[in-house]
C-alpha positions in Angstrom: 44.6 137.8 -12.4 46.4 134.5 -12.5 47.5 132.1 -15.2 47.4 128.5 -14.3 50.0 126.4 -16.2 50.3 122.7 -15.9 53.8 121.2 -16.7 55.1 124.7 -15.9 58.4 123.8 -14.3 60.4 123.4 -17.5 60.2 123.5 -21.3 57.4 125.3 -23.1 55.3 125.7 -19.9 58.1 127.4 -18.1 58.8 129.7 -21.0 55.1 130.6 -21.1 55.2 131.4 -17.4 58.0 133.9 -18.0 56.2 135.5 -20.9 53.0 136.0 -18.9 54.8 137.2 -15.8 56.5 139.8 -18.0 53.0 140.9 -19.0 52.1 141.3 -15.4 50.1 138.1 -14.8 50.5 136.2 -11.5 51.5 132.6 -12.1 50.3 129.3 -10.8 52.5 126.3 -11.6 51.6 122.6 -11.4 54.0 119.8 -12.1 55.5 116.8 -10.4 59.0 117.9 -9.5 58.9 120.2 -6.4 62.5 121.2 -6.7 62.1 122.3 -10.3 58.9 124.2 -9.4 60.7 126.0 -6.6 63.6 127.0 -8.8 61.2 128.3 -11.5 59.2 130.2 -8.9 62.4 131.9 -7.6 63.6 132.7 -11.1 60.4 134.3 -12.1 60.1 136.3 -8.9 63.7 137.5 -9.3 62.9 139.0 -12.7 59.3 140.2 -12.4 57.1 141.7 -9.7 54.4 139.1 -9.7 53.1 136.5 -7.3 54.0 132.9 -8.1 52.5 129.9 -6.4 53.1 126.2 -7.2 51.7 122.8 -6.4 53.7 119.6 -6.8 51.3 117.1 -8.1 51.2 114.1 -10.5 48.5 115.0 -12.9 48.1 111.4 -14.1 46.4 110.6 -10.8 42.7 110.6 -11.0 42.0 113.1 -8.2 44.6 115.6 -9.2 42.4 118.1 -11.1 40.0 118.3 -8.1 43.1 118.9 -5.9 44.1 121.8 -8.1 40.6 123.3 -8.0 40.5 122.9 -4.2 44.0 124.6 -3.9 42.9 127.5 -6.1 39.7 128.0 -4.1 41.4 127.7 -0.8 43.9 130.4 -1.9 41.0 132.6 -3.2 42.7 132.9 -6.5 41.0 134.2 -9.7 42.2 132.4 -12.8 41.7 134.0 -16.2 44.1 131.9 -18.2 44.3 128.1 -18.2 47.2 126.5 -20.1 47.0 122.7 -20.4 50.6 122.0 -21.2 51.4 118.9 -19.2 51.9 115.8 -21.3 54.4 113.3 -22.6 54.9 110.5 -25.1 56.1 106.9 -25.1 58.2 105.5 -28.0 58.0 101.8 -29.0 55.8 99.1 -30.4 52.3 99.3 -28.8 52.5 95.7 -27.4 56.0 96.2 -25.9 55.1 99.2 -23.7 53.3 98.2 -20.5 49.6 99.1 -20.5 50.1 100.7 -17.1 52.5 103.2 -18.5 50.3 103.9 -21.6 47.3 104.4 -19.3 49.2 106.9 -17.2 50.0 108.8 -20.4 46.4 108.8 -21.6 45.2 110.0 -18.2 47.6 112.9 -18.3 47.4 113.9 -21.9 43.6 113.6 -22.2 41.7 113.1 -18.9 43.5 115.6 -16.8 43.2 118.2 -19.6 39.5 117.7 -20.0 38.7 117.6 -16.3 40.7 120.7 -15.5 38.9 122.5 -18.3 35.6 121.3 -17.0 36.3 122.3 -13.4 37.6 125.8 -14.3 35.3 126.7 -17.1 32.4 128.0 -14.9 34.8 130.5 -13.3 36.5 131.4 -16.6 33.1 132.2 -18.1 32.5 134.9 -15.4 35.6 136.9 -16.5 35.3 139.8 -19.0 37.9 137.9 -21.0 39.5 134.5 -20.4 41.7 132.1 -22.3 42.3 128.4 -22.6 45.4 127.2 -24.4 45.7 123.5 -25.0 49.0 122.0 -26.2 48.7 119.3 -28.8 51.4 118.3 -31.4 52.0 118.1 -35.1 51.4 114.4 -34.3 47.7 115.4 -33.8 47.3 115.4 -37.6 48.4 111.9 -38.4 48.8 108.4 -37.1 52.5 107.8 -36.0 53.7 104.2 -35.8 56.0 104.0 -32.8 54.2 106.8 -31.1 50.7 105.4 -31.7 49.0 106.1 -28.4 50.7 109.4 -28.0 49.6 110.7 -31.4 46.1 109.5 -30.7 46.0 111.4 -27.4 47.1 114.6 -29.2 44.5 114.1 -31.9 42.0 114.0 -29.1 43.3 117.2 -27.7 43.0 118.9 -31.1 39.5 117.7 -31.8 38.3 118.5 -28.3 39.8 122.0 -28.6 38.0 122.6 -31.9 34.7 121.6 -30.5 35.0 123.5 -27.3 36.0 126.7 -29.1 32.8 126.4 -31.2 30.6 125.9 -28.1 32.2 128.9 -26.3 32.2 131.3 -29.2 29.4 133.4 -27.7 31.1 133.5 -24.3 34.1 135.5 -23.0 36.3 132.4 -23.1 38.6 131.9 -26.1 40.1 128.5 -26.9 43.4 128.1 -28.8 45.2 124.9 -29.6 49.0 125.0 -30.2 50.6 122.1 -32.1 54.4 122.2 -31.9 56.7 119.9 -33.7 60.1 118.9 -32.3 61.0 121.3 -29.5 64.1 121.6 -27.2 62.4 120.1 -24.2 62.7 116.8 -22.3 60.3 115.0 -24.7 62.9 112.7 -26.3 64.3 111.6 -23.0 60.9 111.1 -21.4 59.6 109.1 -24.4 62.7 107.0 -24.7 63.6 108.3 -28.2 67.0 109.6 -27.0 68.1 106.0 -26.9 68.2 106.2 -30.7 71.1 108.3 -32.0 69.3 108.7 -35.4 66.1 110.0 -33.8 68.0 112.2 -31.4 69.9 113.7 -34.3 66.8 114.3 -36.3 65.1 115.9 -33.3 68.2 118.1 -32.7 68.2 119.1 -36.4 64.6 120.2 -36.6 63.8 121.3 -33.0 62.6 124.8 -32.3 63.7 126.6 -29.1 61.1 126.2 -26.3 61.0 130.0 -25.8 60.2 130.6 -29.5 57.4 128.0 -29.4 56.1 129.5 -26.1 55.9 133.0 -27.5 54.2 131.8 -30.6 51.6 130.0 -28.5 51.0 132.9 -26.1 50.7 135.4 -29.0 48.2 133.1 -30.7 46.2 132.8 -27.5 45.9 136.5 -27.0 45.0 136.9 -30.7 42.2 134.4 -30.1 43.3 132.1 -32.9 41.8 128.7 -33.3 44.7 126.3 -33.9 48.3 127.2 -34.8 51.4 125.3 -35.8 54.8 127.0 -35.2 57.6 126.8 -37.7 57.6 126.5 -41.5 58.7 122.9 -41.6 56.0 121.9 -39.2 53.4 123.8 -41.2 54.5 121.9 -44.4 54.4 118.6 -42.5 50.8 119.3 -41.3 49.6 120.4 -44.7 51.0 117.3 -46.3 48.7 115.2 -44.2 45.7 116.7 -46.0 47.0 116.1 -49.5 49.2 113.0 -49.5 47.7 109.5 -49.0 47.5 108.4 -45.4 49.4 105.2 -46.2 52.3 107.3 -47.5 52.3 109.6 -44.5 52.3 106.6 -42.1 55.1 104.9 -44.1 57.3 108.0 -43.8 56.6 108.1 -40.0 57.2 104.4 -39.6 60.5 104.7 -41.4 61.6 107.3 -38.9 60.2 105.9 -35.7 60.2 102.2 -36.1 63.5 101.5 -37.9 65.5 101.5 -34.7 63.1 99.4 -32.7 63.7 95.7 -32.2 
């Protein structure tokens, strides 16, 4: 059986690929950077006796999910695990980030995830046991000024995962949603947050290692958990959104993410 991982060339996705390969799963990797995919493939194959295939593809393009399905069908591959990990954020005032860039982010974070799930679900349902793992964020639980569209896309992922899990509870497909906080990935660079020394310092202080977050997510997936948040600080942050006034939560976030914006 194969595990299909989007955004699997680095960060959490790459670490998940290593964990699953160690468990004996063959790996399918999809990401934009072909050189990184090739390096990850060779690294996995050098350590584990599994098959690793990759497809270099921009998942924000509208036809990408269908290209992935066509690739899998052409290779006659049986997928039993789908990990929707690809995604990124954009930091800044909403009206100062180009709509085109925000649209690409929405297409990747939401549309690609939903369409891949839709396309692969019929096959997953035929397996004795199959898994879907969607990667959201602690930002799923609150509005985040300065990361407004990003946090909204992750709230979508969380809500979609909850509903899908309920719909599939009488099938062989288990749905889990992982909501990490700050993690040692390329997120701050890709979002533009690394331009702020204060934000970068905060991220460095509270970041969890990608391999720790990956193991937490994979363990939760195989345990068929609903939604999980790794790390004590992240759990407290999420729980606070249920008990503190929304205006207070948003003010705290704004103080962190907006104070260095012009």
